[in-house]
C-alpha positions as CSV (number, residue, x, y, z in Angstrom):
1,M,-33.5,0.8,-4.0
2,S,-31.3,-1.2,-6.3
3,V,-29.3,0.6,-8.7
4,D,-26.4,0.2,-10.9
5,V,-23.0,1.7,-9.5
6,D,-20.2,3.0,-11.1
7,M,-17.2,1.5,-9.2
8,R,-14.6,3.5,-11.2
9,V,-12.3,6.0,-9.4
10,T,-9.5,7.7,-10.3
11,L,-5.8,8.5,-8.6
12,G,-4.7,11.2,-10.5
13,S,-4.1,10.2,-14.0
14,L,-4.3,6.5,-13.2
15,E,-8.1,5.8,-13.7
16,L,-9.0,2.3,-12.0
17,R,-12.4,0.2,-12.7
18,S,-13.1,-0.3,-8.6
19,P,-11.7,1.0,-5.7
20,V,-9.9,-2.0,-4.4
21,L,-6.4,-2.6,-4.8
22,S,-4.4,-5.4,-3.2
23,A,-1.5,-4.1,-0.8
24,S,1.9,-4.4,-1.0
25,G,3.7,-7.4,0.7
26,T,0.6,-9.1,1.4
27,F,-0.2,-10.2,-2.7
28,A,3.2,-10.6,-3.9
29,S,2.6,-10.3,-7.5
30,G,-0.3,-11.6,-7.8
31,R,0.6,-15.2,-9.0
32,E,-0.1,-17.1,-6.0
33,F,-3.9,-15.4,-5.8
34,S,-4.5,-15.6,-9.5
35,N,-6.8,-19.6,-8.6
36,F,-8.6,-17.7,-6.1
37,V,-9.1,-14.2,-7.3
38,D,-10.2,-13.1,-11.1
39,L,-7.2,-10.2,-11.1
40,S,-9.2,-8.6,-13.6
41,R,-11.7,-7.7,-11.1
42,L,-8.8,-5.4,-9.1
43,G,-8.6,-1.7,-9.3
44,A,-4.9,-2.5,-9.5
45,L,-2.7,-4.4,-8.5
46,V,0.4,-3.1,-5.8
47,T,3.8,-5.7,-5.9
48,K,5.5,-6.7,-3.2
49,G,9.0,-4.0,-2.6
50,V,11.7,-4.1,-5.5
51,S,14.7,-3.0,-5.0
52,L,17.5,-2.2,-7.6
53,D,19.7,-5.3,-6.1
54,P,18.5,-8.6,-4.3
55,W,17.6,-8.0,-0.7
56,P,17.7,-11.7,1.4
57,G,15.2,-10.0,4.3
58,N,15.7,-10.5,8.1
59,A,16.4,-14.2,10.0
60,S,13.9,-16.2,10.9
61,P,11.6,-16.1,12.9
62,R,10.2,-13.1,11.0
63,I,6.4,-13.7,11.7
64,A,4.1,-13.9,15.0
65,E,0.5,-13.5,15.6
66,T,-0.6,-10.9,18.2
67,A,-4.1,-10.0,19.2
68,S,-6.7,-9.2,16.6
69,G,-3.2,-8.7,14.4
70,M,-0.1,-10.1,12.9
71,L,4.0,-8.9,13.5
72,N,6.2,-9.2,9.9
73,S,9.7,-8.7,9.8
74,I,10.3,-9.6,6.3
75,G,13.0,-6.9,5.9
76,L,11.7,-6.7,2.4
77,Q,13.1,-9.7,0.5
78,N,12.8,-9.5,-3.3
79,P,14.9,-10.4,-6.0
80,G,15.8,-7.3,-7.3
81,V,14.3,-5.2,-10.2
82,E,16.0,-7.2,-13.0
83,A,14.4,-10.4,-11.4
84,F,10.8,-8.6,-10.9
85,V,10.9,-7.4,-14.7
86,A,11.9,-11.0,-16.3
87,K,9.4,-13.2,-14.1
88,D,6.9,-11.1,-12.5
89,L,6.2,-8.2,-14.8
90,A,6.1,-10.7,-17.5
91,W,3.8,-13.2,-16.0
92,L,1.4,-10.1,-15.3
93,A,1.6,-9.1,-18.8
94,D,0.1,-12.4,-20.0
95,S,-2.2,-13.3,-17.3
96,A,-3.6,-10.3,-16.0
97,P,-2.8,-7.4,-18.9
98,E,-6.0,-5.6,-18.1
99,T,-5.2,-4.5,-14.8
100,P,-3.0,-1.6,-13.6
101,V,0.3,-2.4,-11.9
102,I,1.2,-0.4,-9.4
103,V,5.2,-1.3,-8.3
104,N,6.3,-0.6,-4.9
105,V,9.8,1.1,-4.7
106,S,12.0,0.5,-2.2
107,G,15.6,1.8,-1.6
108,H,18.5,2.2,0.8
109,S,19.5,5.3,-0.5
110,V,17.4,8.4,-2.8
111,G,20.0,7.0,-5.8
112,E,18.2,3.4,-5.4
113,Y,15.1,4.6,-5.4
114,V,15.7,6.3,-8.9
115,R,17.6,3.8,-10.6
116,V,14.8,1.5,-9.8
117,I,12.2,3.5,-11.4
118,E,14.6,4.2,-14.1
119,R,15.4,0.8,-14.9
120,L,10.9,0.3,-15.2
121,E,10.6,3.2,-17.3
122,S,11.0,1.5,-20.5
123,E,8.6,-1.5,-19.2
124,S,4.8,-1.0,-20.7
125,G,3.3,-3.0,-17.9
126,V,4.1,-0.2,-15.3
127,A,1.1,1.5,-14.8
128,A,2.3,4.0,-11.4
129,Y,4.9,3.7,-8.9
130,E,4.2,3.4,-5.2
131,V,7.4,4.8,-3.1
132,N,7.9,3.0,-0.2
133,I,9.2,5.5,2.3
134,S,9.2,3.7,5.3
135,C,13.2,1.9,4.0
136,P,16.2,2.4,5.9
137,N,18.0,5.8,4.5
138,V,21.7,4.3,5.1
139,D,23.5,7.7,4.0
140,A,21.3,9.2,7.1
141,G,22.3,6.4,9.7
142,G,19.6,4.2,8.8
143,M,17.1,6.7,10.1
144,A,14.0,5.8,7.5
145,F,12.8,8.6,4.9
146,G,9.0,8.6,5.7
147,T,9.9,9.8,9.4
148,D,11.4,12.9,8.8
149,S,9.4,15.7,6.1
150,V,12.9,16.8,4.4
151,A,13.8,13.3,3.6
152,A,10.6,12.2,2.5
153,A,10.4,15.4,0.1
154,E,14.1,14.6,-1.0
155,V,13.0,11.4,-1.9
156,T,9.4,12.0,-3.4
157,A,11.4,14.9,-5.6
158,A,14.1,12.7,-7.3
159,C,11.3,10.0,-8.2
160,R,8.8,12.4,-9.7
161,A,12.5,13.9,-11.7
162,A,12.4,9.7,-13.0
163,T,9.0,9.6,-14.5
164,K,5.8,10.7,-15.8
165,R,3.9,7.8,-14.4
166,P,1.6,8.3,-11.3
167,L,3.8,8.6,-8.4
168,I,2.3,7.4,-4.8
169,V,3.7,8.0,-1.6
170,K,3.3,5.5,0.7
171,L,3.7,6.8,4.4
172,S,4.9,5.4,7.5
173,P,2.7,5.8,10.9
174,N,5.5,5.9,13.3
175,V,5.9,9.5,13.2
176,T,4.1,12.6,15.4
177,D,2.3,14.3,12.5
178,I,1.5,12.2,9.5
179,A,-0.4,14.9,8.0
180,W,2.9,17.0,7.8
181,I,4.9,14.3,5.9
182,A,1.7,13.8,3.4
183,A,1.7,17.6,2.8
184,A,5.5,17.6,2.1
185,V,5.6,14.9,-0.5
186,E,2.5,16.3,-2.0
187,G,4.6,19.6,-2.2
188,A,7.7,17.2,-3.9
189,G,5.5,16.2,-6.4
190,A,3.7,13.1,-5.2
191,D,0.2,12.4,-7.1
192,G,-0.8,10.3,-4.4
193,V,-0.4,8.8,-0.9
194,S,-0.9,5.7,0.4
195,L,-1.6,5.1,4.2
196,I,-1.1,3.2,6.6
197,N,2.0,1.6,6.2
198,T,2.8,-1.0,9.7
199,L,3.0,0.3,13.2
200,L,6.0,-1.0,14.9
201,G,5.6,-3.3,17.8
202,M,7.2,-6.5,19.4
203,A,6.0,-9.8,21.2
204,I,7.5,-11.6,23.7
205,D,7.3,-15.3,24.9
206,A,6.8,-15.1,28.5
207,E,7.7,-19.0,28.7
208,T,11.1,-18.6,26.9
209,R,11.5,-14.8,28.1
210,K,12.8,-14.4,24.3
211,P,11.3,-12.1,21.8
212,K,9.2,-14.1,19.1
213,L,10.8,-12.3,16.5
214,A,14.4,-12.7,15.5
215,R,14.8,-8.6,15.1
216,V,12.9,-8.1,18.4
217,V,10.6,-5.5,16.8
218,G,8.4,-5.8,13.7
219,G,5.4,-4.0,11.9
220,L,1.9,-4.7,13.4
221,S,-1.1,-4.9,11.0
222,G,-4.7,-6.1,11.0
223,P,-7.5,-5.3,12.5
224,A,-5.9,-4.1,16.0
225,I,-4.5,-1.0,13.7
226,K,-7.9,-0.2,11.7
227,P,-8.5,3.0,14.6
228,V,-5.3,4.4,14.2
229,A,-5.2,3.7,10.4
230,L,-8.7,5.5,10.2
231,R,-7.4,8.6,11.9
232,M,-4.1,8.9,10.1
233,V,-6.6,9.1,6.9
234,W,-8.8,11.4,7.8
235,Q,-6.1,13.9,9.1
236,V,-4.0,13.9,5.9
237,A,-7.3,14.2,3.7
238,R,-7.8,17.3,5.7
239,A,-4.6,18.3,4.9
240,V,-3.6,17.7,1.1
241,D,-5.8,18.0,-2.1
242,V,-4.0,14.3,-3.7
243,P,-6.2,11.4,-3.5
244,I,-5.4,8.7,-0.6
245,I,-5.0,5.3,-0.5
246,G,-6.3,3.9,2.8
247,M,-5.3,0.7,4.4
248,G,-4.9,-0.7,7.8
249,G,-6.6,-3.3,9.3
250,I,-9.4,-3.6,6.5
251,M,-11.1,-7.2,6.9
252,D,-14.6,-6.5,5.2
253,A,-16.5,-4.0,3.1
254,T,-17.9,-2.3,6.1
255,D,-13.9,-1.4,7.0
256,A,-13.4,-0.1,3.5
257,V,-16.6,2.0,3.6
258,E,-15.6,3.7,6.6
259,F,-11.9,4.5,5.4
260,M,-13.4,6.0,2.0
261,L,-16.3,7.9,4.2
262,A,-12.7,9.3,6.0
263,G,-11.1,10.4,2.8
264,A,-9.9,7.5,1.0
265,S,-10.3,7.2,-2.6
266,A,-9.2,4.1,-2.7
267,V,-8.5,0.9,0.0
268,A,-5.9,-1.6,-0.4
269,I,-6.4,-5.0,1.4
270,G,-3.5,-7.0,2.9
271,T,-3.8,-9.1,6.2
272,A,-6.8,-10.5,5.3
273,N,-5.3,-11.9,2.4
274,F,-3.3,-14.2,4.7
275,I,-6.4,-15.5,6.0
276,D,-8.9,-15.4,2.9
277,P,-7.1,-15.5,-0.2
278,T,-10.5,-14.2,-1.9
279,A,-10.6,-11.0,0.9
280,T,-10.1,-8.3,-2.0
281,V,-12.8,-9.2,-4.3
282,R,-15.3,-10.0,-1.4
283,V,-14.8,-6.5,0.0
284,L,-15.3,-5.4,-3.9
285,D,-18.7,-7.0,-3.6
286,G,-19.5,-6.2,0.0
287,L,-18.9,-2.3,-1.3
288,A,-21.1,-2.8,-4.5
289,E,-24.2,-4.2,-2.1
290,Y,-23.6,-1.2,0.2
291,C,-24.3,1.4,-2.6
292,H,-27.2,-0.6,-4.0
293,R,-28.7,-0.6,-0.3
294,H,-28.3,3.0,0.3
295,G,-29.0,4.4,-3.4
296,I,-25.5,5.2,-3.9
297,E,-24.8,5.5,-8.0
298,R,-21.3,6.1,-7.7
299,I,-18.8,5.0,-5.6
300,G,-16.9,7.9,-5.4
301,D,-19.8,9.6,-3.7
302,V,-19.1,7.9,-0.8
303,V,-15.3,9.5,-0.4
304,G,-15.3,11.7,2.2
305,A,-18.6,11.7,2.9
306,L,-18.1,11.6,6.7
307,E,-20.4,13.7,8.5
308,V,-18.9,15.4,11.8
């Protein structure tokens, strides 16, 4: 049965033309991908992490291929919020004015998160914020904000007080109960959650007896983590009422459908972009084809439709 598919979705007050987003850290700010992808087709473009001051990132080597995945230890390298506004945000305003921009916000302390948002509040090109709570909290000895419900709620509440724009919190999977963290940030004012960030892993070169990453451990992404990501999205969907952006090993439209069936209102494409720079629009076309094939008129009807 062929039907006209309504591909629009909503994330709180944010209305998106499609459910496919770029995942932070894998798409930069879209400039490098604009020769391959019509950015106006994306539901939103999620930027690489933006911090208050420039972060140099970690020493090399900081990327290692693994079975069905990739380890990275980039270290949130970025030129800081002022350079982001002058270069990337300005470019997006000229080159993709119709595409909502969700700025991924990073910080070493609650105050740094807030100051990044305060700086961006005057910029009309920002549609929403994605708060990355996997950053090390220097005030708590380097513990990631996202591994403790109290710390996660604290940074969320502070960011919430700094803006009326949609606030999405990106959750770390390196926890015992991700649903508990999700409920904490929802209670602190988050309009949505995105999950999962990378899983902590490592790789060793048996010949040299050395780790393949300079910092020894890094974040595992790609198809290898998809079953874990799906499980966590399903658990969080049962624990909160705010919308979910699902991610973690999505390589094709079938993967995306699975995340939406588990409860994700939208999906973000990450590691697949390194393999195929057209991955985002390929997944989007595949979602439309899936709906046509199943006689589904609204992509939103797929969300949470898992039969158990």
